[in-house]
C-alpha positions, -999 to +999 in steps of 0.1 A: +345+142-632+375+152-653+408+134-647+393+099-649+421+087-672+447+098-647+428+079-621+430+048-643+467+050-645+470+055-608+447+026-601+468+004-625+500+013-606+483+006-572+472-028-584+505-039-600+530-027-575+521-052-547+523-080-572+557-070-584+571-067-549+561-103-542+575-116-575+540-128-587+534-125-624+506-148-634+479-142-659+450-145-634+462-115-614+465-095-645+429-104-655+416-095-620+434-061-622+420-055-657+385-063-645+389-039-616+400-012-640+371-017-663+346-017-634+361+015-620+362+032-654+326+022-661+315+037-628+334+069-634+319+072-669+284+067-654+291+095-628+304+118-656+272+112-675+251+120-644+270+153-640+265+162-676+227+156-673+226+177-642+245+205-658+223+204-689+193+216-669+184+253-666+187+272-633+154+284-618+148+316-599+151+297-566+186+285-576+175+249-583+181+231-615+151+225-637+151+188-647+121+165-650+113+146-618+113+111-635+148+117-649+161+129-615+145+098-599+163+075-624+196+093-616+190+086-579+182+050-587+216+047-605+234+063-575+217+040-550+226+010-572+263+020-571+261+025-534+248-010-529+276-025-551+312-032-541+333-003-553+369+008-548+375+035-522+382+061-548+350+053-567+330+054-535+343+089-528+331+100-562+297+083-557+292+102-524+303+135-540+278+130-569+250+120-545+256+152-525+256+173-557+223+158-569+206+163-536+218+199-533+204+207-568+172+187-565+162+188-528+125+187-535+127+152-551+141+135-520+124+157-494+090+162-508+083+135-535+102+103-534+098+087-500+111+053-511+143+068-524+148+088-493+144+056-473+169+037-495+194+065-495+193+067-456+197+029-454+228+028-477+244+058-461+239+043-426+253+010-438+284+026-451+287+045-417+294+010-402+321+002-428+355-009-416+372+015-441+377+049-425+375+069-457+341+054-466+327+061-431+339+097-433+322+102-467+290+085-456+285+104-424+293+137-442+265+128-467+241+121-438+249+154-422+244+174-454+212+154-460+199+166-426+211+201-432+194+204-466+162+189-452+162+214-424+169+243-447+142+232-472+113+227-449+125+240-415+128+205-401+146+172-410+118+150-397+118+129-429+155+121-427+151+115-389+123+090-394+140+072-424+173+069-405+155+053-376+138+028-400+171+022-417+188+013-384+160-012-377+164-027-412+202-027-408+200-046-375+176-072-389+196-077-421+229-080-402+237-117-396+273-108-385+294-079-374+310-075-409+277-061-422+270-038-393+299-031-369+285-013-339+319+002-329+323+019-363+287+030-364+292+046-330+322+065-342+303+078-372+275+090-349+300+109-327+314+125-359+278+135-368+275+154-335+309+171-341+297+184-375+266+199-359+285+215-330+310+231-354+284+244-379+286+281-372+258+290-397+232+270-378+246+275-343+218+298-333+191+274-343+177+242-328+194+222-355+226+212-336+205+200-306+182+180-328+211+163-345+225+154-312+191+139-301+189+118-333+225+104-329+218+097-293+186+079-301+202+058-328+230+048-304+205+039-277+185+017-301+217+000-312+230-005-277+197-019-264+192-042-293+226-057-286+218-062-249+184-076-259+202-104-278+224-110-248+196-115-223+172-135-244+178-166-224+182-148-191+159-153-161+155-115-156+123-110-175+119-075-161+152-065-178+141-079-211+109-059-208+128-028-200+151-032-230+121-038-253+105-007-238+135+014-245+138+001-281+101+008-287+106+043-273+135+048-297+111+041-325+087+068-313+088+085-347+084+053-366+049+040-355+050+007-375+083-003-357+070+009-323+039-012-327+060-043-336+080-039-304+048-032-283+035-065-296+067-082-287+064-068-252+028-081-250+040-115-260+067-115-233+042-104-206+018-131-217+045-157-212+051-144-177+013-144-169+013-106-167-020-102-185-028-066-174+005-053-187+000-072-219-034-056-223-018-021-218+007-029-246-022-035-270-040-004-258-009+017-264-006+002-299-043+009-307-039+045-294-008+050-316-026+038-347-056+060-339-034+090-335-018+086-369-050+077-387-066+108-372-038+129-387-043+114-421-081+113-423-108+121-397-133+092-394-161+098-369-165+061-360-128+057-350-113+070-318-101+106-322-065+100-315-048+092-282-070+114-262-099+090-267-079+063-248-072+085-218-102+070-201-085+036-202-051+048-190-037+083-188-003+068-198-014+065-235-010+102-240+027+093-245+016+080-279+006+115-291+024+124-323+048+153-320+041+177-349+077+187-350+086+151-360+056+141-380+045+163-408+029+140-434+026+105-419+008+092-450+034+105-474+063+094-452+052+058-454+045+056-417+009+046-419+012+017-443+003-019-437-029-036-425-025-025-389-032+011-398-069+005-404-102+001-386-097-037-385-062-032-370-076-010-342-105-034-334-083-064-333-060-047-308-089-035-286-105-069-285-072-085-275-068-059-247-104-064-235-099-102-232-067-098-212-083-071-190-111-095-183-087-122-172-070-096-150-103-088-132-100-052-145-137-051-154-140-013-152-113-009-178-131-036-200-161-013-200-140+016-213-125-005-241-159-017-251-171+019-253-146+025-281-154-008-298-192-002-297-189+031-317-170+013-344-195-016-346-225+008-345-212+027-374-209-005-394-242-018-381-224-050-370-252-063-348-235-097-343-204-082-328-224-057-308-244-086-293-213-104-283-198-073-269-228-066-246-229-103-235-192-101-225-199-068-207-228-084-188-206-113-178-179-089-166-203-069-144-218-102-130-183-113-120-176-079-105-207-082-083-201-117-072-164-113-064-171-082-043-141-075-020-123-107-032-108-090-062-071-085-061-052-066-088-016-070-076+010-064-049+038-038-050+074-039-038+102-015-036+134-029-050+166-008-047+199-016-065+233-007-053+268-014-067+287-008-099+279-044-110+244-033-118+257-007-144+230+018-152+208+003-124+233+013-097+215+036-072+181+031-089+150+023-070+121+005-088+085-003-078+077-039-089+041-049-096+036-086-087+008-111-089-020-109-063-011-124-029+026-123-036+044-123-002+076-104+006+096-137+011+085-149-022+098-121-043+129-117-021+137-154-026+133-151-064+155-120-067+181-134-043+185-166-063+185-148-097+212-123-088+232-149-068+235-169-100+246-138-118+271-124-093+279-153-070+295-144-036+297-108-047+260-104-042+244-094-009+207-092-001+195-065+023+165-078+043+154-047+062+140-013+050+165+010+066+181+038+046+213+028+028+242+052+025+260+043-007+293+056+008+291+029+035+289-001+012+314-018-011+309-002-045+323-034-062+296-057-047+260-060-058+233-052-033+195-055-036+170-043-010+133-053-011+105-037+008+067-042+007+049-010-002+013+001-005-004+027-028-003+061-012-033+085-014-041+119+001-071+122+023-092+138-005-083+109-028-095+083-004-130+096-007-134+083-042-110+054-041-132+029-023-131-002-044-102-026-051-100-014-087-098+023-077-071+013-052-050-003-080-058+020-110-038+050-120-014+046-091+019+064-091+027+070-054+036+043-028+047+043+008+063+022+034+068+029+071+099+024+092+093+024+130+120+038+153+127+053+187+153+078+199+169+050+219+179+033+187+156+003+188+128-001+162+100-005+187+093+010+222+066+022+244+036+040+229+048+074+240+082+068+225+072+052+192+081+073+161+076+063+125+093+074+093+070+074+063+087+073+029+066+082-001+079+071-035+066+086-068+071+066-100+077+079-136+044+067-148+013+051-132+003+015-128-009-004-147+016+002-175+032-015-204+059-029-181+056-043-146+084-022-129+087+015-129+115+037-118+111+059-087+117+096-097+109+113-064+113+103-027+099+122+002+101+114+039+081+125+069+086+116+105+054+109+125+054+118+162+041+093+187+007+109+189+004+108+151+014+072+152-012+064+178-039+084+159-031+064+128-033+032+147-068+040+160-079+051+126-069+018+111-089+000+138-119+021+129-114+014+092-115-023+099-148-019+117-162+002+089-152-024+064-168-053+081-200-033+090-202-020+054-200-055+041-228-064+065-250-036+052-244-049+017-260-082+027-229-103+029-222-113+065-187-124+073-192-137+108-156-149+112-142-115+103-168-097+125-159-117+156-122-116+149-123-078+149-145-077+181-121-100+198-091-079+187-107-047+200-120-057+235-106-092+241-092-094+277-057-101+264-055-075+236-074-044+246-045-031+265-032-015+233-061+010+228-063+018+265-025+024+267-029+049+238-057+067+254-040+068+288-007+079+274-019+108+252-053+118+267-048+113+305-040+140+330-004+127+332-002+124+294+032+129+278+032+163+261+058+181+241+075+212+256+057+234+231+020+225+225+015+241+191-017+240+171-005+208+153-002+189+186-036+201+198-052+192+165-039+156+166-050+153+203-085+163+193-083+139+163-072+111+186-101+118+210-125+117+181-111+084+168-114+069+203-150+078+206-156+064+171-138+032+182-163+028+211-193+034+188-179+008+163-175-018+190-211-013+201-224-015+166-203-046+159-217-063+190-252-054+180-246-070+146-231-100+162-261-104+186-284-107+156-265-135+138-251-157+165-266-190+177-275-200+212-242-217+216-224-183+215-245-166+242-216-168+267-192-153+242-217-124+236-221-117+273-183-118+278-177-093+250-205-070+262-190-071+298-155-063+283-170-033+265-186-021+297-153-023+316-134-007+288-158+022+284-158+029+322-119+029+321-116+053+292-145+076+300-125+100+322-101+106+293-124+111+263-157+125+278-164+156+297-177+155+333-214+156+323-210+129+297-189+108+321-218+108+346-243+097+320-219+069+308-214+056+343-251+057+350-260+037+319-232+012+323-239+006+360-271-010+349-259-046+344-267-062+311-298-083+313-289-116+295-325-122+284-328-087+270-294-086+255-300-119+237-337-116+230-331-110+194-307-139+189-315-158+157-322-195+159-299-202+129-270-223+139-237-206+129-215-233+144-197-237+111-188-200+111-177-195+147 
């Protein structure tokens, strides 16, 4: 720090020359100049003293200077105080140089002992990176880079600096009431310089250090950008965009659990305001899993969930909250597990909130899994009062599940595709939206159409069909939105254990929609010419999730031949029969649905569809492909099996109907039985062999005896259910 007196003379010249050029020579200007000189000289003397103290220590075998930790801590306090004060550019350069010197000689103090000082240092350095003065920005970003480098060389990772920089950015954004305190443009330039330092560092070029520095700078920039956009869309109608921005900000704070939990709670609040209770519940589940993960790393407590893996039974998505050991070394020492949330009470509060919301969402099976975690905590504390309430709530949930039966609805799904440069980063992106139960396609289409029309005006266009869009054929400067109803997609083996409404809506990440077409160009045609394009969409995560729309990451298409389309159609008809007959076996007779399906199957005006399918693909003159490969023969046999099942289902449904109808419906029963007889005689040549055909004809030629066929008719009057 020699040459400080020469600096004083230079500073005096710099201060007096502008005043002389303007002809100003008043006493107040001289006093201000003198005060500036005294302040600068005081700072330089302080820095000289610090250098003398550092040099007075002895050098250890490891090359570090031996000096008591309390003294070094006080030295760092002085440097941090000087960084937080207004200083001249020259003095700031000296402050940064001294800071780098102290950290180089005492790395263990900042990287292993004093977490608070590391946090304060990162905050002030990042604040100066947003300075409007180029020289200050250059010194500050150089200090940050060397801080990362020294942290990496000391412990093989710069996780502490990474975490504290992320926390510093959050604090900087919350403290900044105007752009003078935190200018995003200047901060972005500094982050680019940080990446350049890492790329040009030849000594560490062969390590992962440059890549990690790039990831940190990118993450900081993303948080900064999304926070700005979040402020812009606060009053916007696009709640899905607000949730997406909150989600990205929370993801940016992945290594700062306290900040991530804050944003997860903000997302839960936003979902609650939009009546998206299931998504709000998932936010609380993720927050509880995150707390459990870090508490498990600090201290193993048998009564508490053992990290994120314990929450997998509620949702497999919570595994995202697993702490990456590369980034988190000592969560308790790094100050990441402080505050009342990181406690048993914090976890139980979050779990109870999620259970209440899941109950309101009719997700009773998930409520049971949440209560499993809560019960272990209450049992360990012998909290019988809360245990009693928990089991009462669980009893109520199962009672509701039983009484609601098939009337439970978890949500509807829609594919929403965005096209056009006006959508910025959404251009070309396809999303799956989860909407409230019973939401119709026109309803969501009308909402999105109005919202984007207000935003883009006449430059917005809504695409009403589900045809494929070639981006090269549309105007890139207009905004296009395409909405399609989709359903969860399951393989055949999955359908065996996905029987209930909950299973149909839980842990779902694949959806499909069908587009009918013919080779003639029209969408619909004769049964033998009807093709179908099935599009299967895979999302980045599974529903339900912490947000109500998920990006599609994979799209697969498959063209179904006419015989496959016909087989699927017959299979759906049989599934309808199975559903209503299974409901009947459960003791809940839905007479209206039963008779509606019977009428749809063998009513005189509608049974042409099944007969046309059978005649087209199973008759002697059936349309066959030029090459009848194993696949075609397999589907032909499958269609024949579905047709036989269809006949059996009609017969079973008529038998059930005979047992529940009143005398006023005898004519209806006779008509349906006669229709079944005619239909069976008509299709017998196509689906039965010659011996079976003869038996069928023999049995059916015996006309139905009205007295026998209706002998078991119940006397109960179902006139209100006809």
